[in-house]
C-alpha positions in Angstrom: 14.3 -0.5 29.6 14.3 3.1 30.3 17.7 4.8 29.6 19.4 7.7 30.2 18.0 9.8 27.5 14.4 9.4 28.6 13.0 12.2 30.4 10.2 12.7 32.6 8.5 16.3 33.8 7.1 15.8 37.2 4.4 18.4 38.1 3.6 18.9 41.8 2.5 21.9 44.0 3.6 19.9 46.6 7.7 19.7 47.1 7.5 16.4 49.4 5.5 14.4 46.5 8.1 15.6 44.2 10.9 14.5 46.8 9.8 11.1 46.6 9.3 11.0 43.4 12.4 12.4 42.0 14.2 9.6 44.5 12.2 6.7 43.2 13.0 7.2 39.6 16.3 7.9 39.9 16.9 4.1 40.4 15.5 4.4 36.6 18.8 6.8 35.6 16.5 8.7 33.7 16.5 12.8 33.3 14.1 14.6 35.2 12.7 18.0 35.4 9.9 19.6 37.8 7.1 22.3 37.6 5.6 23.1 40.6 2.3 24.3 39.1 0.2 24.4 35.9 1.8 27.2 33.9 5.3 26.1 35.1 4.4 22.7 33.3 3.3 24.5 30.2 6.3 26.3 29.6 9.0 23.5 30.7 7.1 21.8 28.2 8.2 24.6 25.6 11.3 24.5 26.4 12.3 20.6 25.8 9.5 17.9 25.4 9.9 15.2 27.9 8.2 11.8 27.2 6.6 11.2 30.5 4.7 13.8 32.9 3.5 12.2 36.2 0.9 15.4 36.2 -0.4 16.1 39.8 -4.6 16.3 39.5 -5.0 18.5 42.1 -3.0 21.7 42.4 -4.5 25.8 42.3 -5.0 28.0 39.3 -5.1 25.3 37.1 -5.4 21.5 37.6 -3.9 18.6 35.9 -6.8 18.1 33.6 -6.5 21.5 32.3 -2.8 21.1 31.6 -3.5 17.7 29.8 -6.6 19.4 27.7 -4.4 22.0 26.9 -1.4 19.7 26.2 -3.7 17.3 24.0 -4.9 20.4 22.0 -1.5 21.2 20.6 0.0 18.9 17.6 3.5 19.2 18.9 2.7 17.9 22.2 -0.3 15.4 22.3 1.5 12.5 21.7 3.5 12.8 25.7 2.9 10.1 27.6 0.6 11.6 30.6 0.1 9.6 33.9 -1.8 11.5 37.0 -0.9 11.5 39.9 -3.5 11.5 43.0 -4.3 11.0 46.5 -7.9 10.4 45.7 -9.5 7.0 44.2 -12.6 7.8 42.3 -13.7 6.5 39.2 -15.5 9.4 38.0 -12.1 11.7 37.9 -10.0 8.8 37.0 -12.7 8.0 33.9 -12.6 12.0 33.1 -8.6 11.8 32.9 -8.6 8.8 30.7 -10.7 10.7 28.4 -8.2 13.4 28.1 -6.0 11.5 27.1 -3.5 10.0 30.2 -2.7 6.5 29.9 -2.6 5.6 33.3 -2.8 6.9 37.1 -0.1 6.7 40.3 -2.0 6.5 43.3 -0.6 8.5 46.9 0.9 7.2 48.9 3.1 5.9 47.0 4.0 2.0 46.8 7.4 2.2 45.2 7.8 -1.0 42.7 4.7 -0.1 41.2 5.4 3.3 40.2 8.8 2.6 39.1 6.9 -0.7 36.8 4.2 1.7 35.4 6.8 4.6 34.6 9.4 1.9 33.3 6.2 0.6 30.9 5.1 3.8 29.8 8.4 5.4 29.1 8.9 2.3 27.0 5.7 3.0 25.3 7.0 6.6 24.8 10.4 5.2 23.0 8.3 2.7 20.8 6.0 5.6 19.5 8.8 7.5 18.6 10.5 5.4 17.1 7.3 4.6 14.9 7.4 8.2 14.3 10.7 8.3 12.9 10.0 4.9 10.8 6.9 6.6 9.1 8.9 10.1 8.6 11.3 7.9 6.6 9.3 5.6 4.7 7.4 9.0 3.8 10.7 10.3 2.5 11.5 7.5 0.8 7.6 7.6 -1.2 8.6 11.2 -2.1 12.5 10.2 -3.1 10.7 6.6 -5.6 8.0 9.3 -7.0 10.4 11.8 -8.0 13.0 9.1 -9.6 9.7 7.3 -11.0 9.0 10.2 -12.9 12.2 11.5 -13.9 12.9 7.8 -15.5 9.5 8.2 -17.4 10.2 11.5 -18.9 14.2 10.4 -19.1 12.5 7.0 -21.6 9.8 9.1 -23.0 12.1 10.5 -25.6 14.2 7.3 -27.0 10.8 6.1 -27.5 9.3 8.7 -29.1 11.9 8.4 -31.7 11.7 4.6 -32.5 8.3 5.0 -32.8 8.5 7.5 -35.3 10.3 5.2 -37.7 7.3 3.1 -38.2 5.0 6.3 -38.6 7.5 7.0 -41.5 7.7 3.7 -43.3 3.9 2.6 -43.3 4.0 6.2 -45.4 6.0 4.4 -48.2 3.6 2.5 -51.1 5.8 0.1 -51.9 4.9 -2.0 -48.7 3.5 -5.7 -49.0 1.2 -6.7 -46.4 3.3 -8.6 -44.4 5.7 -5.5 -43.7 2.6 -2.6 -43.1 1.7 -5.6 -40.5 5.0 -5.8 -38.8 5.3 -2.0 -39.0 2.1 -1.5 -37.4 2.6 -4.1 -34.8 5.8 -2.1 -34.1 3.6 1.1 -33.7 1.3 -0.3 -31.5 3.8 -1.9 -29.0 5.6 1.1 -29.1 2.6 2.9 -27.8 1.4 0.3 -25.3 5.4 0.6 -23.9 4.2 4.4 -23.6 1.5 4.0 -21.7 3.3 1.7 -19.7 5.9 4.3 -18.8 3.1 6.5 -18.4 1.5 4.5 -15.7 4.8 2.9 -14.1 3.5 5.7 -11.2 0.0 4.7 -11.3 1.0 1.5 -9.7 2.2 3.1 -7.0 -0.6 4.9 -6.3 -3.0 2.3 -6.6 -0.8 0.3 -3.5 -1.0 4.3 -1.7 -5.0 4.7 -2.9 -4.3 7.9 -4.8 -5.1 6.6 -8.3 -7.6 8.0 -10.2 -10.0 5.7 -11.3 -11.8 6.6 -14.3 -13.7 4.1 -16.4 -15.2 3.7 -19.7 -17.2 0.9 -21.9 -15.0 -1.0 -23.0 -15.0 -4.3 -25.5 -12.8 -7.7 -24.2 -13.2 -9.4 -27.8 -11.5 -6.3 -29.4 -9.3 -5.8 -26.3 -8.3 -9.7 -26.3 -7.9 -9.7 -30.3 -5.2 -6.9 -30.5 -2.9 -8.4 -27.2 -3.1 -11.9 -29.3 -1.2 -9.7 -32.5 1.0 -8.1 -30.5 2.0 -10.9 -28.4 2.0 -12.8 -31.9 5.8 -13.8 -31.9 5.4 -15.2 -28.8 2.6 -17.0 -30.2 4.4 -18.8 -32.6 7.5 -19.6 -30.4 5.3 -21.5 -27.9 3.4 -22.9 -31.7 0.4 -21.8 -29.4 -2.9 -20.3 -30.6 -5.7 -18.5 -28.3 -9.3 -19.3 -28.5 -12.0 -16.5 -27.7 -15.3 -17.8 -26.2 -18.4 -15.5 -25.6 -20.8 -17.5 -23.9 -24.5 -17.6 -24.7 -24.0 -15.4 -28.2 -25.1 -17.0 -31.5 -22.9 -15.4 -33.8 -19.0 -16.2 -33.6 -18.2 -14.1 -37.2 -20.0 -10.8 -34.6 -19.0 -11.2 -31.0 -18.7 -8.3 -28.1 -18.3 -8.1 -24.3 -19.0 -5.2 -23.0 -17.2 -4.3 -20.0 -16.8 -1.0 -17.0 -13.0 -0.4 -16.8 -10.1 1.6 -18.1 -8.5 0.4 -21.4 -5.2 0.9 -20.6 -5.0 -0.7 -17.1 -7.3 -4.0 -18.7 -4.6 -4.1 -21.5 -1.3 -4.1 -18.9 -3.8 -6.8 -16.9 -4.7 -9.5 -19.6 -1.7 -9.3 -21.5 0.4 -9.9 -18.3 -2.0 -12.6 -17.9 -2.2 -14.0 -21.2 1.5 -13.9 -21.7 2.2 -15.9 -18.4 -0.8 -18.4 -19.4 1.6 -18.6 -22.9 4.6 -18.8 -20.9 3.7 -21.9 -18.5 1.7 -23.8 -21.8 3.0 -26.4 -24.0 4.0 -26.9 -27.3 0.6 -26.9 -29.6 -1.5 -26.0 -26.8 -4.8 -23.6 -26.7 -4.9 -21.3 -24.4 -8.8 -20.7 -23.5 -10.0 -17.2 -22.6 -13.8 -17.9 -21.9 -16.3 -14.8 -20.7 -19.9 -14.3 -19.9 -22.2 -12.3 -17.4 -23.1 -13.2 -13.9 -25.7 -10.6 -12.8 -24.1 -7.8 -12.8 -20.3 -9.1 -13.3 -18.1 -9.4 -16.3 -16.3 -12.7 -15.8 -13.0 -13.8 -17.8 -11.2 -16.9 -17.7 -8.2 -17.3 -19.2 -7.2 -21.2 -18.9 -3.7 -23.3 -20.1 -2.1 -26.4 -19.5 0.6 -27.0 -17.1 0.3 -26.7 -12.7 1.1 -23.7 -10.2 4.0 -24.9 -8.4 2.8 -25.8 -4.8 5.5 -23.7 -3.2 3.6 -20.3 -4.6 0.1 -21.3 -4.5 -0.7 -19.7 -1.4 1.2 -16.7 -2.1 0.2 -17.1 -5.9 -0.4 -13.2 -5.8 1.7 -11.8 -2.9 4.4 -9.1 -4.1 7.3 -11.0 -5.2 6.3 -14.6 -4.9 7.7 -16.3 -8.3 9.3 -20.4 -9.1 10.6 -21.6 -11.9 11.6 -18.1 -14.2 14.8 -17.2 -13.9 14.4 -13.3 -14.5 10.7 -13.4 -12.8 10.6 -10.6 -10.3 7.1 -11.7 -8.8 5.3 -8.5 -9.7 2.8 -9.6 -12.5 0.1 -11.5 -10.6 0.6 -9.2 -7.8 0.3 -6.1 -10.2 -2.9 -7.9 -12.4 -4.5 -8.1 -8.7 -3.4 -4.2 -7.9 -5.5 -3.3 -11.5 -8.1 -5.3 -11.2 -9.6 -4.4 -7.7 -8.6 -0.6 -8.6 -11.0 -1.3 -11.3 -13.8 -2.6 -8.6 -13.0 -6.5 -9.7 -11.8 -9.3 -8.1 -8.9 -12.2 -9.3 -8.9 -15.5 -8.6 -6.4 -19.0 -9.5 -7.3 -22.0 -9.6 -4.9 -25.2 -10.5 -4.7 -28.9 -10.7 -2.8 -31.7 -12.1 -3.7 -30.8 -15.8 -4.0 -26.9 -16.1 -4.3 -23.2 -14.3 -7.4 -21.1 -14.8 -7.2 -17.4 -14.0 -10.5 -16.3 -13.2 -11.3 -11.9 -13.1 -14.7 -10.4 -12.4 -15.4 -6.8 -13.5 -18.1 -4.1 -13.8 -20.2 -5.2 -16.2 -21.5 -2.4 -18.8 
């Protein structure tokens, strides 16, 4: 309902019409301003932007259509609700007014209940639009604040991480290391590099959500990438007594497999490391996670299958933001970010599950 903060501007060259409308509208307890011609109306709007203008069509010098067109051409006044007031019942004129941006017509002589109902409706519309603009402005401000905080966080995290990555590099220069020690140090260095990539890409997820991410694909061998992820997740695989089996369909040489896609290295690492980690954590002991790759026309299809089932409570919202079940420290962002990264790379992802196994299938452009 209208309130005392709502303001209406009545524009009419006929004082009797102004008097009648003023009397009718005072019952709505709104503030009312008056202009007797188009020039006065434009000056009044410059001083105070109203929520609603009741604008007479037929006025000397500048008619209502010209006033409406002028207001709609100005970004500061284009959102004002304008209702034309006219004595003529002319469909052509009404269509013209609506095409200029007016939202309604009130006809003379005035039907008081109808005038009050229409004015109340359009004041409510104006208030809702104003609230929406304020909310959008707040969201934009929050988004900017979030971006600034994440940028500062990335900067603050990178300094100690760079120091931590320096020690494995120094130790690898020692000739007294055995193969296992060297392997552990190289694994630490790779993990540090991936963490550095995650920090650098932390803002990228927000850019993906808002459609501002600059995607730069390259040819990438998925077999090599999955093998690298397997090495980096070795400790987790050992803990769960699980191993990963990579299979490329329609390739005869198991010792020299490759599977080329068109994607981004850092995005694919984050995407598949996330999916494989989830598969390991959901698997039974002594289980095998199957990573099967095949080409389907111009698509590269990568399927990750593990034992276990997705809880029914989250099956319909599996890729939704904050959807999680059975993980005390889960954020519900893993599968959501996987979907976001897949779609950013012009791909798609789906999940299927039954009483025995779960399969995640990712489709990306083939190289």
